[in-house]
Steps between C-alpha positions, in 0.01 A plus 500: 500500500302418816577684821412330828482704818556354841564645840713390791586646841806506722525598866820689578633716780589863442875446472461247215229690312723695260712193423193292413350775281828530306505120451146505365571785258808317371287196411341702221152344487350710780217733396421661838637491856275596790634545852252461784541547873426215739132600522468470119486872420671590170800722567655527154420363153777483239374440146772353279480494124728335249816707464489676838855491628773702661426866562127456440463255790735686739229727652281198572790321670569810710137495612527130585808577709309766693207263556739226617629731771147538638371143478604206713299244306328523164366301209611539140237405243637436153298489178687312230435463131620195314487454126 
């Protein structure tokens, strides 16, 4: 089984941040989500492992919601693993 990592980025505004993060988590092949402010400074890093769902991800989503309230524009970097 070969795992291939690749990374992609999305620019979003603060009000759509939480929605986009939830979409990415639901896709299931995301290894890590990094949220950066518009100057490129890392604000929050959410490591996701296989099987992380529900109550285990709730605190991270609460943190993303708090960050979204403070940021007007940000970038989400996503590290994916494909088999």
